Structure formats: C-alpha cells, structure tokens
MARVEX-789529 format. One record per atom (N, C-alpha, C): z, x, y. Coordinates in pm, whole numbers, padded with zeros to 5 digits, always signed. Example, Ala and Ser with C-alpha at 12.3 -4.5 7.8 and 13.67 -1.06 7.14 Angstrom:
! residues 2
+00780+01319-00569
+00780+01230-00450
+00780+01320-00330
+00708+01285-00225
+00714+01367-00106
+00787+01290+00003
This chain:
! residues 114
+01139+04129-03487
+01127+04005-03413
+01004+03927-03464
+01022+03799-03485
+00915+03716-03537
+00826+03668-03422
+00697+03671-03447
+00603+03624-03344
+00593+03471-03351
+00608+03407-03235
+00598+03261-03230
+00475+03225-03148
+00389+03148-03211
+00268+03105-03142
+00296+02971-03074
+00236+02951-02961
+00264+02830-02882
+00159+02723-02892
+00088+02717-03004
-00024+02624-03018
+00015+02478-03006
+00127+02440-03066
+00167+02300-03069
+00198+02250-02927
+00276+02330-02854
+00312+02292-02716
+00190+02286-02626
+00102+02386-02643
-00019+02391-02561
-00107+02270-02588
-00123+02238-02718
-00204+02122-02756
-00146+01995-02696
-00015+01980-02701
+00050+01860-02648
+00029+01849-02497
+00042+01964-02428
+00023+01966-02283
-00121+01928-02246
-00216+01984-02322
-00357+01955-02297
-00387+01806-02322
-00331+01753-02432
-00355+01612-02465
-00301+01520-02356
-00185+01559-02302
-00122+01479-02195
-00212+01472-02073
-00269+01587-02033
-00356+01591-01915
-00486+01517-01943
-00544+01538-02062
-00669+01471-02096
-00651+01320-02105
-00535+01277-02146
-00507+01132-02151
-00506+01075-02008
-00447+01150-01914
-00444+01106-01774
-00584+01106-01713
-00673+01192-01765
-00809+01205-01710
-00907+01110-01779
-00858+01021-01862
-00945+00929-01935
-01026+00845-01836
-01155+00837-01858
-01242+00759-01772
-01300+00838-01656
-01264+00964-01643
-01320+01047-01536
-01464+01085-01572
-01537+01133-01476
-01681+01157-01485
-01714+01294-01546
-01815+01296-01629
-01869+01417-01691
-01762+01503-01761
-01753+01633-01725
-01662+01722-01796
-01517+01703-01752
-01496+01622-01652
-01361+01606-01597
-01268+01530-01692
-01322+01468-01794
-01237+01403-01894
-01243+01473-02030
-01320+01582-02038
-01335+01653-02165
-01272+01791-02163
-01299+01868-02059
-01252+02005-02053
-01118+02012-01980
-01025+02083-02042
-00888+02086-01989
-00881+02137-01846
-00947+02249-01816
-00939+02308-01682
-00988+02210-01576
-01102+02149-01602
-01160+02054-01506
-01072+01929-01497
-01022+01884-01612
-00940+01764-01615
-00809+01784-01539
-00750+01901-01554
-00624+01931-01487
-00643+01924-01335
-00751+01984-01288
-00781+01983-01144
-00805+01840-01096
-00881+01764-01175
-00912+01626-01138
-00786+01539-01133
-00697+01560-01229
-00573+01482-01234
-00484+01516-01114
-00478+01643-01076
-00400+01682-00959
-00453+01616-00833
-00585+01617-00816
-00644+01554-00698
-00620+01403-00701
-00635+01343-00819
-00613+01199-00832
-00471+01162-00791
-00375+01247-00830
-00236+01223-00792
-00215+01228-00642
-00284+01322-00576
-00273+01331-00430
-00330+01207-00364
-00446+01162-00413
-00509+01044-00356
-00423+00920-00378
-00362+00911-00496
-00276+00796-00526
-00155+00794-00433
-00098+00910-00406
+00017+00920-00316
-00023+00874-00176
-00136+00926-00127
-00185+00886+00006
-00212+00736+00010
-00269+00685-00099
-00303+00542-00106
-00181+00453-00097
-00072+00495-00160
+00051+00414-00155
+00106+00409-00013
+00090+00518+00062
+00137+00520+00201
+00045+00436+00290
-00087+00448+00266
-00186+00376+00347
-00175+00225+00325
-00140+00185+00204
-00129+00044+00169
-00029-00027+00260
+00082+00039+00287
+00185-00019+00372
+00133-00039+00514
+00059+00061+00565
+00001+00050+00699
-00102-00061+00704
-00187-00068+00601
-00295-00167+00598
-00240-00309+00598
-00137-00333+00518
-00082-00467+00511
-00013-00507+00641
+00059-00414+00702
+00124-00444+00830
+00018-00479+00935
-00090-00405+00935
-00201-00430+01028
-00261-00570+01004
-00279-00606+00877
-00333-00736+00842
-00242-00849+00890
-00111-00831+00868
-00016-00935+00911
-00021-00954+01062
-00030-00846+01136
-00034-00853+01282
-00161-00924+01327
-00274-00893+01265
-00402-00957+01301
-00396-01107+01275
-00342-01145+01160
-00332-01288+01126
-00240-01362+01223
-00127-01298+01255
-00032-01359+01347
-00095-01375+01485
-00162-01270+01531
-00223-01271+01663
-00329-01381+01672
-00406-01400+01565
-00508-01506+01564
-00442-01643+01579
-00332-01664+01508
-00260-01791+01519
-00197-01809+01657
-00150-01700+01714
-00086-01707+01847
-00188-01733+01956
-00306-01674+01947
-00410-01693+02049
-00449-01841+02060
-00449-01910+01947
-00479-02054+01948
-00373-02132+02025
-00250-02079+02023
-00139-02145+02093
-00119-02088+02234
-00208-02000+02276
-00204-01946+02412
-00098-01840+02435
-00075-01756+02337
+00025-01649+02352
-00029-01521+02289
+00019-01408+02336
-00019-01279+02280
+00087-01232+02182
+00044-01147+02089
+00133-01096+01985
+00251-01020+02043
+00223-00928+02135
+00329-00842+02187
+00437-00923+02260
+00394-01023+02335
+00489-01109+02407
+00571-01190+02307
+00505-01240+02203
+00572-01320+02101
+00682-01241+02029
+00649-01118+01990
+00747-01033+01920
+00868-01006+02012
+00840-00980+02140
+00949-00958+02236
+01038-01082+02248
+00976-01199+02254
+01053-01325+02265
+01137-01349+02140
+01083-01313+02024
+01160-01328+01900
+01286-01241+01904
+01272-01118+01952
+01386-01027+01959
+01489-01075+02060
+01441-01124+02174
+01532-01173+02279
+01610-01294+02228
+01541-01385+02158
+01606-01507+02107
+01673-01487+01971
+01676-01362+01923
+01741-01326+01796
+01691-01408+01677
+01558-01428+01672
+01495-01492+01557
+01448-01380+01465
+01512-01368+01349
+01484-01255+01260
+01395-01296+01144
+01265-01302+01172
+01165-01324+01068
+01070-01204+01071
+01040-01150+00953
+00953-01032+00953
+00806-01073+00964
+00721-00974+00990
+00580-00999+01017
+00508-01058+00896
+00549-01018+00777
+00486-01069+00655
+00504-01221+00646
+00628-01266+00664
+00659-01409+00654
+00591-01486+00767
+00598-01432+00889
+00537-01499+01003
+00386-01516+00985
+00319-01413+00934
+00173-01423+00914
+00140-01524+00805
+00223-01528+00702
+00201-01624+00593
+00218-01766+00645
+00319-01789+00728
+00341-01921+00788
+00224-01957+00880
+00177-01860+00958
+00066-01884+01052
-00060-01927+00978
-00086-01868+00862
-00207-01900+00786
-00192-02030+00708
-00079-02047+00639
-00063-02159+00546
-00004-02284+00610
+00083-02267+00711
+00151-02382+00772
+00147-02371+00925
+00031-02403+00985
+00018-02388+01131
+00117-02474+01211
+00153-02590+01160
+00246-02679+01232
+00384-02615+01242
+00430-02555+01134
+00561-02489+01134
+00555-02365+01224
+00443-02294+01219
+00427-02175+01304
+00433-02215+01452
+00374-02330+01483
+00376-02379+01622
+00520-02405+01667
+00602-02460+01577
+00743-02486+01609
+00819-02356+01633
+00788-02254+01555
+00853-02122+01571
+00816-02064+01707
+00687-02078+01743
+00642-02026+01874
+00712-02100+01987
+00725-02232+01975
+00793-02310+02077
+00940-02269+02089
+01003-02243+01976
+01145-02199+01974
+01157-02065+02042
+01058-01976+02020
+01063-01841+02079
+01046-01846+02231
+00966-01942+02279
+00945-01954+02425
+01075-01997+02489
C-alpha cells in the first residue's frame, strides 16, 4: 500500500481559515489554531448580529412612528389597532418612512385610521 501524505489538502484548509481571519489582532491572523478559533467565534457573532439587526430596525421604526403619532395626539398601540380594524395594510417600515419624510401624508393616513 502506498503512503499518501495530506499536505496539499491541509495547506489549502489552513489557507482558507487564515484568509477568513485576515485583519484579526495579533496571532489570531497568523497562527492556524488561534485563527480557527477566532473565525468560529466571529461566525457566531455574525449570526447573532443578523438576528439582532431585524429587532433593532423594527424598534427604530416603531419609535419613529410613535414620535410622529404623538404630535398628532395618538399612541402607537391604538394606531396599529385602528389600522388592523380598518384593514389598512401598510407595514411599520413604510409607515415610519412616511412619518419622517412626508408628515402631511402620514397625517392623512392617521385620519383615515381614526
């Protein structure tokens, strides 16, 4: 049986991880063991970040909408309920954008919801 050394595959695997660790601090971008650990942690943080981003933006939209509604003398929770009752199907992203950029149109939407 012929002995097969795995140097080429190992080198490729190491290069792949070190490429992902580019720009990391100290030995975390030079040494394979440290880089591998750092890349794994970075992947976990990136995954969490993608989930948190959705929560953060929804929170921002609600805050912006609520600020626009308070000026018109209404609360966010009541407004959302009125939208559902009147079957006005606009999502929070669009409503917050309208509230910030086009207050006159937002006022008409609020009047329609009442």
